[in-house]
Structures are given as structure tokens and as C-alpha cells.
C-alpha positions as CSV (number, residue, x, y, z in Angstrom):
1,M,-13.0,-10.5,-17.8
2,T,-15.9,-9.6,-15.9
3,E,-14.8,-12.8,-12.8
4,F,-11.2,-11.4,-13.2
5,G,-12.5,-8.4,-12.3
6,K,-15.0,-10.1,-8.9
7,Q,-12.1,-11.9,-7.8
8,L,-10.0,-8.8,-7.4
9,G,-11.1,-7.1,-4.8
10,S,-12.1,-10.4,-2.9
11,L,-8.5,-11.3,-2.8
12,K,-6.8,-8.4,-1.9
13,R,-9.1,-8.2,1.2
14,T,-8.8,-12.2,2.4
15,L,-5.4,-12.1,1.3
16,T,-5.1,-8.6,3.6
17,R,-6.7,-10.1,6.2
18,A,-5.2,-13.8,6.6
19,A,-1.6,-11.8,6.3
20,R,-2.7,-9.0,9.1
21,T,-4.3,-12.2,11.2
22,A,-1.4,-14.7,10.9
23,A,0.8,-11.4,12.1
24,Q,-0.7,-10.1,14.6
25,L,-0.8,-6.5,12.4
26,P,-2.8,-3.2,13.2
27,D,-6.0,-2.8,10.7
28,I,-4.8,0.2,8.8
29,P,-6.9,1.6,6.5
30,D,-6.2,1.4,2.3
31,A,-5.4,5.1,1.6
32,Q,-3.4,5.1,4.9
33,I,-1.3,1.8,3.6
34,E,-1.4,3.7,-0.5
35,V,0.3,6.7,1.2
36,L,2.7,4.1,2.7
37,R,3.7,2.6,-0.2
38,I,4.5,5.4,-2.2
39,L,6.7,6.5,0.5
40,E,8.6,3.2,0.8
41,E,9.0,3.7,-3.1
42,Q,9.9,7.4,-2.7
43,E,11.1,8.1,1.0
44,F,9.6,11.3,0.8
45,S,7.4,13.2,-0.6
46,T,4.8,17.0,-0.4
47,T,1.5,16.5,1.1
48,S,0.5,17.9,-2.4
49,E,2.5,15.4,-4.2
50,L,0.5,12.6,-2.3
51,A,-2.7,14.1,-3.1
52,A,-2.1,14.7,-6.9
53,R,-0.7,10.9,-7.3
54,M,-4.0,9.6,-5.3
55,Q,-6.1,12.3,-6.7
56,L,-7.3,13.7,-3.3
57,A,-7.8,17.2,-2.6
58,R,-4.7,18.7,-0.4
59,S,-7.4,19.5,2.5
60,T,-8.6,15.5,2.3
61,M,-4.6,14.5,2.5
62,S,-3.7,17.1,4.9
63,N,-6.7,15.4,7.1
64,L,-5.4,12.1,6.5
65,L,-1.6,12.7,7.2
66,G,-2.5,14.4,10.1
67,A,-4.6,10.7,11.3
68,M,-1.2,8.8,10.4
69,Q,1.0,11.2,12.2
70,R,-1.2,10.7,15.3
71,A,-1.3,6.7,14.8
72,D,2.9,7.3,14.2
73,L,2.9,5.9,10.5
74,V,4.1,9.5,9.2
75,D,6.8,12.2,10.0
76,L,5.8,15.6,8.9
77,L,8.4,18.1,8.8
78,R,8.4,21.9,8.1
79,T,10.7,23.7,6.1
80,S,12.4,26.5,8.2
81,D,12.1,29.0,4.8
82,D,8.6,28.0,4.1
83,R,6.4,26.4,6.8
84,R,3.8,26.1,4.7
85,L,6.0,23.5,3.0
86,V,5.4,20.1,4.7
87,T,8.1,16.7,3.6
88,V,5.8,13.6,4.7
89,T,8.2,11.0,5.4
90,A,7.4,6.7,6.3
91,S,8.3,6.5,10.3
92,S,9.9,3.2,11.0
93,K,7.5,1.9,13.4
94,A,5.8,2.3,9.8
95,L,8.1,0.7,7.7
96,T,8.6,-2.0,10.2
97,L,5.0,-3.1,9.7
98,L,4.6,-3.0,5.5
99,A,7.8,-5.4,6.1
100,A,6.4,-7.3,8.3
101,Y,2.5,-7.4,6.5
102,D,5.1,-8.5,3.1
103,T,6.2,-11.2,4.7
104,Q,3.7,-12.6,6.0
105,V,1.9,-11.8,2.9
106,D,4.5,-14.6,0.9
107,H,4.0,-17.0,3.4
108,V,0.5,-16.5,3.6
109,L,0.2,-17.1,-0.1
110,G,2.8,-19.6,-0.5
111,A,0.8,-21.7,1.6
112,A,-2.1,-21.5,-0.3
113,M,-0.4,-22.1,-3.6
114,Q,0.8,-25.2,-2.1
115,H,-2.7,-26.5,-3.0
116,L,-3.0,-25.4,-6.5
117,T,-1.6,-27.4,-9.3
118,A,1.7,-26.5,-10.8
119,A,0.4,-25.5,-13.7
120,E,-1.6,-23.0,-11.9
121,R,1.1,-21.4,-10.2
122,E,3.1,-21.0,-12.8
123,T,0.2,-19.1,-13.7
124,L,-0.1,-16.5,-11.1
125,R,3.7,-16.2,-10.8
126,N,3.4,-14.7,-14.6
127,A,1.0,-12.3,-13.4
128,G,2.8,-10.3,-11.3
129,P,4.2,-8.3,-14.6
130,V,1.5,-8.1,-16.1
131,M,-0.8,-6.9,-13.4
132,A,2.1,-4.5,-12.4
133,R,1.7,-2.8,-16.3
134,L,-2.2,-3.5,-15.8
135,V,-2.3,-1.1,-13.1
136,K,0.2,2.0,-14.7
137,L,-1.9,1.6,-18.2
138,L,-5.2,2.8,-15.6
139,Q,-3.1,5.1,-13.9
140,A,-2.6,7.1,-16.8
141,P,-4.5,10.0,-17.3
């Protein structure tokens, strides 16, 4: 398992860099991408919910969201009845960037996988659901 763990970080960084370069996408920090993936999944959230999900202090999340708002990656909406409550949604720009990135990742991975054996490609295709389960197990308290 040590080799698996070592290669995960390298694979993620290499794949991200290759996809970003190929599609000429901006370099968005991992924490911001994580927020956008959450918002892509559930459409909107509050600052407190995001902070809890990412296990960050509310002040840290507020600073992160402020930077994301300045980069036009999120929209922050205050409710009229409680001005302290902020609803966060991914901007259309952010959703477009995520879609472009996902498309490019598929392309980059597909091209690289053509150099693997059929058995290796099958192993990687079957790894997705196992990886998703592993993520959920690691996220459990």
C-alpha cells in the first residue's frame, strides 16, 4: 500500500497540471476546487456547512470564499431576514471551468491509457468505484 499512497499525490498533481496546461485553464488552489466540487454536487451551501464539511474554521472558510468571490468563482448571497447567513453557490464561470477541466482530464487520461496494456486499462477502469468508497471511509469520523 505504500507505493499506492506515494503515487496518488503524484498522479493527482501530474494529471491536474497536464489538463490545466492543455486546456489553458487558470491555476485554482486545491481548497477552492474542493469547495467548487461540493457546490457542484449540492448546488448551494452555507459558510458554516462548507467549513464543517471541509473541517476548516469558519473564519478560514470566510477568507477562502472571499478570495473565490473576488475571482468570480462563487456568488455569496445574504438572506434578507438574517444578514449573517450567507448562501454560497458556484458561479457560471466556475462551473464552466470545472466542465472544461473534467473534459480535458478525460482526454489526457484516455491518451495516456492508450499506452497501457488492455489488462492495465481494465484495472484502472474498475478502480474508480473502489477509490470512491475509500474516500468515503477516510472521511468518516
